[in-house]
Structures are given as C-alpha cells and as structure tokens.
C-alpha positions in Angstrom: 11.8 -11.9 -2.9 9.6 -8.8 -2.7 7.8 -9.8 0.6 11.2 -10.4 2.2 12.5 -6.9 1.1 9.3 -5.4 2.4 9.6 -7.2 5.7 13.1 -5.8 6.2 12.0 -2.3 5.3 9.0 -2.5 7.5 11.0 -3.9 10.5 13.6 -1.1 10.1 10.9 1.6 9.9 9.2 0.3 13.1 12.5 0.0 14.9 14.0 3.4 13.9 10.8 5.4 13.7 7.7 4.0 15.3 9.5 2.8 18.5 11.0 6.3 19.0 7.6 8.0 19.1 6.2 9.2 22.4 3.4 6.7 22.5 2.5 4.0 24.9 3.3 0.4 23.9 -0.3 -0.4 22.8 -0.2 2.7 20.5 3.2 1.8 19.1 2.1 -1.8 18.5 -1.1 -0.7 16.7 0.8 1.7 14.5 3.5 -0.9 13.8 0.8 -3.4 12.7 -0.8 -0.8 10.4 2.5 0.2 8.8 3.5 -3.5 8.3 0.1 -4.2 6.7 0.6 -1.3 4.3 4.2 -2.1 3.4 3.3 -5.8 2.9 0.0 -5.0 1.1 1.0 -7.0 -2.1 0.3 -10.4 -0.7 -2.2 -9.2 2.0 -4.6 -7.6 -0.5 -4.4 -10.6 -2.9 -5.2 -13.0 -0.1 -8.0 -11.0 1.4 -9.6 -9.4 -1.6 -8.6 -11.7 -4.5 -6.2 -11.5 -7.4 -2.4 -12.0 -7.1 0.6 -10.1 -6.1 1.0 -9.0 -9.7 -2.7 -8.2 -10.1 -4.6 -7.2 -6.9 -8.3 -7.0 -7.8 -9.4 -4.0 -5.7 -10.9 -0.7 -6.8 -8.5 1.7 -8.6 -8.8 4.4 -6.0 -7.8 2.0 -3.2 -4.9 0.7 -5.3 -3.7 4.3 -5.8 -4.0 4.9 -2.1 -2.0 1.8 -1.0 0.6 2.5 -3.7 1.2 6.1 -2.3 1.3 4.7 1.3 3.7 1.9 0.3 6.0 4.4 -1.6 5.9 6.7 1.4 6.8 4.1 3.9 9.5 2.3 1.8 11.1 5.6 1.0 11.1 6.7 4.6 12.7 3.5 5.6 15.5 3.9 3.1 16.0 7.6 4.1 16.3 6.5 7.8 18.8 3.8 6.8 20.9 6.4 4.9 20.7 8.8 7.9 21.9 6.1 10.2 24.8 5.1 8.0 25.8 8.8 7.7 25.5 9.1 11.5 27.7 6.1 12.1 30.3 7.4 9.5 30.4 10.7 11.3 30.5 9.1 14.8 33.8 7.3 14.0 35.9 10.5 13.8 33.6 12.5 16.1 31.1 11.1 18.5 29.5 14.5 18.9 28.9 14.8 15.2 27.5 11.3 15.1 25.1 12.0 18.0 24.0 15.2 16.3 22.9 13.3 13.2 21.5 10.2 14.9 19.8 12.2 17.7 17.9 14.7 15.5 14.3 13.9 16.5 12.8 16.0 13.8 14.6 14.2 10.9 12.3 11.1 10.8 9.2 13.4 10.6 10.8 15.4 7.8 11.7 12.2 6.0 8.1 11.0 6.3 6.6 14.2 4.9 9.1 14.4 2.0 8.5 10.7 1.2 4.7 11.3 1.1 5.2 14.1 -1.5 7.6 12.1 -3.6 5.3 9.0 -3.5 2.4 11.1 -4.6 4.3 12.6 -7.5 5.7 9.2 -8.4 2.4 7.5 -8.6 0.9 10.4 -10.5 3.7 10.1 -13.0 3.3 6.3 -13.2 -0.4 6.3 -14.2 -0.4 9.2 -16.7 -0.7 8.5 -20.4 2.8 8.1 -21.9 4.2 10.6 -24.3 5.7 9.8 -27.7 9.5 9.8 -27.7 11.5 10.1 -31.0 14.5 7.9 -31.7 16.6 7.4 -34.9 18.5 4.2 -35.4 20.9 3.3 -38.2 20.2 -0.3 -39.3 23.0 -1.8 -41.3 21.7 -3.4 -44.5 18.4 -1.6 -44.5 17.4 -1.0 -48.1 17.5 2.7 -49.2 13.8 2.6 -50.0 13.0 1.9 -46.3 15.2 4.8 -45.0 12.8 6.7 -42.7 10.6 3.6 -42.0 9.0 4.1 -38.6 8.3 1.6 -35.8 6.2 2.4 -32.8 7.6 0.5 -29.8 5.4 -0.2 -26.9 6.2 -2.3 -23.9 5.1 -2.9 -20.3 1.6 -1.7 -20.6 0.6 -3.8 -17.5 -3.1 -3.3 -18.0 -4.7 -3.9 -14.6 -7.1 -2.4 -12.0 -4.6 0.5 -11.9 -4.3 1.0 -15.7 -7.7 0.3 -17.0 -9.6 0.7 -20.3 -9.6 4.5 -20.4 -5.8 4.6 -20.0 -5.5 1.8 -22.6 -7.7 3.7 -25.1 -5.7 6.9 -24.6 -2.4 5.0 -25.1 -3.7 3.4 -28.2 -4.8 6.8 -29.5 -1.4 8.3 -28.9 0.3 5.4 -30.6 -1.9 5.5 -33.6 -1.5 9.3 -33.9 2.3 8.7 -34.4 1.3 7.1 -37.7 4.1 4.5 -37.6 4.5 1.9 -40.4 4.7 -0.9 -37.8 3.7 -1.3 -34.2 5.6 -3.7 -31.9 5.1 -4.6 -28.2 7.9 -6.2 -26.3 6.0 -7.9 -23.5 4.1 -7.4 -20.2 0.9 -6.3 -21.8 -1.3 -7.3 -18.9 -1.7 -8.3 -15.3 -4.5 -10.6 -14.3 -6.6 -13.2 -16.0 -8.3 -12.7 -19.4 -11.7 -12.7 -17.6 -10.6 -10.0 -15.2 -9.0 -7.9 -17.9 -11.5 -8.3 -20.8 -12.7 -4.7 -20.8 -9.2 -3.3 -20.2 -7.5 -5.0 -23.1 -10.4 -4.4 -25.5 -8.9 -1.0 -26.7 -5.8 -2.8 -28.0 -7.9 -4.0 -30.9 -7.7 -0.4 -32.1 -4.0 -0.4 -32.6 -3.4 0.1 -36.3 -0.4 0.3 -38.6 0.1 -0.4 -42.3 2.4 -3.4 -41.7 0.6 -4.8 -38.7 0.9 -5.1 -34.9 3.4 -7.7 -33.5 4.3 -8.6 -29.9 6.0 -11.1 -27.6 5.2 -12.3 -24.2 6.8 -10.8 -21.1 7.1 -12.6 -17.7 3.7 -11.2 -16.5 1.8 -13.0 -19.3 2.7 -16.3 -17.6 1.3 -15.4 -14.2 -2.3 -15.9 -15.3 -3.2 -18.5 -18.0 -0.6 -17.9 -20.7 -2.4 -20.0 -23.3 -5.7 -18.1 -22.9 -3.9 -14.8 -23.2 -2.3 -15.9 -26.5 -5.7 -16.7 -27.8 -7.0 -13.4 -26.6 -4.2 -11.4 -28.2 -4.9 -13.1 -31.5 -8.5 -12.1 -31.2 -7.4 -8.5 -30.7 -5.4 -8.6 -33.9 -2.0 -8.8 -32.2 0.4 -11.2 -34.0 2.4 -13.0 -31.2 5.9 -13.9 -32.3 6.8 -17.0 -30.4 10.2 -18.2 -31.6 9.5 -17.1 -35.2 10.0 -14.3 -37.6 8.3 -12.3 -40.4 9.8 -10.4 -43.2 8.7 -6.7 -43.4 8.5 -5.3 -47.0 11.4 -7.5 -48.1 13.6 -5.1 -46.2 14.2 -6.4 -42.7 13.4 -9.4 -40.5 11.2 -8.9 -37.5 11.6 -11.8 -35.0 10.4 -12.5 -31.5 11.0 -14.8 -28.6 8.8 -15.5 -25.5 10.0 -14.8 -22.0 12.2 -17.2 -20.1 9.4 -17.4 -17.4 8.0 -20.0 -19.9 10.2 -22.7 -18.4 8.4 -22.5 -15.0 5.0 -22.8 -16.7 5.5 -25.7 -19.1 5.5 -23.4 -22.2 7.9 -23.0 -25.1 11.1 -21.5 -23.9 12.8 -18.7 -25.8 14.9 -19.9 -28.7 16.5 -17.2 -30.8 18.1 -19.6 -33.2 14.8 -21.1 -34.0 13.2 -17.7 -34.3 15.8 -16.8 -37.0 15.9 -20.2 -38.7 15.1 -19.9 -42.5 15.3 -16.1 -42.6 16.4 -14.5 -45.9 20.1 -13.9 -46.0 21.4 -10.4 -46.0 18.5 -8.7 -44.4 19.0 -6.9 -41.1 17.3 -8.4 -38.0 15.1 -6.6 -35.4 14.3 -8.8 -32.4 11.6 -8.4 -29.8 12.8 -9.8 -26.5 11.3 -8.6 -23.2 14.5 -8.8 -21.2 17.3 -6.6 -22.2 20.1 -8.7 -20.7 19.3 -11.4 -23.3 21.0 -9.2 -25.9 24.3 -10.7 -24.8 23.1 -14.1 -26.1 21.1 -12.8 -29.0 23.4 -10.4 -30.7 26.1 -13.0 -31.7 23.3 -14.9 -33.4 22.8 -12.1 -35.9 20.5 -9.7 -34.2 21.1 -6.1 -35.4 18.6 -4.3 -33.2 16.9 -5.7 -30.1 13.9 -4.0 -28.6 13.2 -4.7 -24.9 11.4 -3.4 -21.8 11.1 -5.2 -18.4 13.1 -2.6 -16.3 10.6 0.3 -16.5 13.6 2.5 -16.9 14.6 1.8 -13.4 11.5 3.6 -11.9 13.4 6.4 -10.3 16.7 8.2 -10.3 19.0 6.3 -8.0 16.9 3.2 -8.1 17.7 2.8 -11.8 21.4 2.1 -10.8 20.3 -0.9 -8.6 17.9 -2.3 -11.3 20.6 -2.0 -13.9 22.8 -4.3 -11.8 20.1 -7.1 -12.1 19.9 -6.6 -15.9 23.6 -6.8 -16.9 23.8 -3.0 -16.8 21.0 -2.4 -19.2 18.1 -0.3 -17.8 17.0 2.5 -20.2 17.8 3.9 -23.6 20.2 2.9 -26.4 23.3 0.6 -26.0 25.9 -0.6 -28.5 26.4 -4.4 -28.1 28.9 -6.0 -30.3 28.1 -5.1 -33.8 24.4 -4.6 -32.9 22.3 -2.3 -30.8 19.9 -2.7 -27.9 17.1 -0.2 -27.1 15.4 -0.5 -23.7 12.1 1.5 -23.4 11.0 2.9 -20.1 7.7 1.3 -20.8 4.2 2.7 -21.2 2.9 1.5 -17.8 3.9 -0.2 -14.6 2.7 -3.2 -12.7 0.5 -2.4 -9.7 3.0 -3.6 -7.1 5.3 -0.6 -7.5 3.7 2.1 -9.6 6.2 4.9 -9.1 8.2 7.0 -11.5 10.6 9.8 -10.6 12.7 11.1 -13.3 12.2 8.1 -15.5 9.1 8.9 -17.5 6.9 6.4 -19.3 7.0 6.5 -23.1 5.9 5.2 -26.5 9.0 5.2 -28.6 8.7 6.1 -32.3 11.8 4.6 -33.9 12.9 5.9 -37.3 15.1 3.4 -39.1 17.9 4.8 -41.2 20.1 3.2 -43.8 23.6 2.9 -42.3 26.0 4.8 -44.5 29.7 3.9 -44.8 32.0 6.2 -42.8 34.0 8.4 -45.2 
C-alpha cells in the first residue's frame, strides 16, 4: 500500500513541479529520478542496504536525512494537489481567478521551502524522548484501597536504527522516574530482528515497577521472527500476555491479546474471550490490545478499560483525521465505548518509515486509577 501511495505522490510531484522547471529534458529526468528514489526510499533502501521496509538497516544520520527528504517531498506533493484543487474550484466561476492560482510560478518553490521546515521540525519531534503525560481514569469496581493506583502506559517504542539504545535508555529512565505501580506496553516495541536490535532493546531490562512489567505484541513484532522476540522479551523481564490475564493485587484483572497480524504468520490469533476465561468475578478488567478499533469487539466481553496504541496519535494535525478513518474513528486520547473506556496513547516512538510528528507529541502516559463513585 505504502509504495503505491508514494508512487502516486512522486508522479504528481514530478508532473506538477519538476516538469515545470526551466531545465532541459536530461536535467528534469535526472531530478525526477532522484526525487522518486527519495520518495520510494522505503523499499529501495531495504533492497540495496539490507533490512526491511519496517526496519531499514542504514546509519541513523542517513535515516534521519532520508526521513526529512521524504517528509519534504510528500508534503510538497500534497500542497501542490491542494493548490490545484483550489485553482480548479476558483476557475469554475472565474477563469481569471483560477489562472491566477494555477499560474503562480513562485508557489511550488514556497511549498517546497515550507515543507522542508515542517519535515525538519516533524522528524525532530518524532525522535525526541517522550514526556510523561498524566491521566486519571475512573474504573468501576476498583477497590477503595487501590484508589490512586498508577499505571505507566508505554506503546509503539519502535526501537530501530532511528531510535537506538540511548533513546531507549532515556525513555526507560523517564518511565521509571514516574514511579508507577505497574508498567504496561501495548505493542510495537521493536523493528528489526533480535540480532539487529540486541543492543537497542537491552535498556528495556531496566524497566521497574512494584507489580511488574507486562506487554502485548503489536503488528511490527511479527515482521521479524515473532517467536524469537517473545523469548527475548522474556529474557528482558517483560511478561507477554498472549491471550491470558493476571490479577493485580486482588483488585483488577490485567489481560492481553496479541495482534491480528498473527494470522498471517501462523501464530496464535487474538482471543479476548480466552484471555478473560477463568478471571475472578466482580473485578474490573484492563485489557492491552495494540489496535484501538478492537474495542468494539472487546468491550461487550467485559472489558472496562482498553489501552492501545498503533495510530501514533495520527502523526500530524490534519493527517490524524485520515488515520482515524482507518481505525473506526479512534486515533488519540480517551473514548467512552459502551459501558467501558478506551485510551489510545500517541506512543513513545515511531517506525522509521514515517518518523514525523506535528502537533501530536509522543508520550508516556501515567494513568491514575480512581474508584468510580456513584453519581448523587
């Protein structure tokens, strides 16, 4: 899907920008080839230098460079499209107005410069260490003695050649500094193979909370040896909840399911009913499920609070609206669903294929659970 989208964006950029430049045909062709290589860098880099689309194995500086270039070109293509649509809309009632918009030769250069600035800011925001965000959630049925219980929610760390061991160590330190009672991770911890990421995931062993560290797999765990990753996470002291639950201080149930990508890789598919089977009656249920849209299936099964990621908060203002459409309307923050609640974190990191954040900052969410009190 991504290569096709990039192909369309690249072709439009070449048609509406490169081919309008005052260059000879050889110059235009060379520039067009360079731009297309940059905008299609995901598969090109993986094929030439190794790794995968999800985890290109090139130096971090090079990865940052191609990410800024990709963001610049993709944004310019979108701005050109919007300019052309505006010009056509203006042309219908007034050809002069339409020609004024479409014939403005400076506009594409302005778009390119603005896109470069936005892409640079977006990549810088994407790779910084996430801040801790505070959230209070009323959990019906939570015993009074657990009122104020704190859960640190991490998701989408996407450890890679872009987000390496120093970033992981700083994120672990920020999480531990929050002094939560429990740490949970709702998927997409890594990109790449266990061998390639051994040093980058090592800091995760330092995650520490009184009641443990629990996680579920996201879709990216399946792209490179899922079974080996499950063993590695166990070595790091992370308890993976694969269609099962644990009881936390006899006060609430913490359950987890793997990602639906499992079906494509011959692994155990998510089964919320199995994850909740045999749970103590009367205790509230907190579920880790990487994909927020699954709350529509999970909540009727007795889930009181679902913690998810996957969407990266929509990456950027405007783009979040599109990403929400692919996730049943859930993209960032808190949602009431039936008699339960969904919380979607923006995530701590981003995958290397599109590391851009604009107005949708990364986060570590410190959730304070509160006993739900009767109204009146």
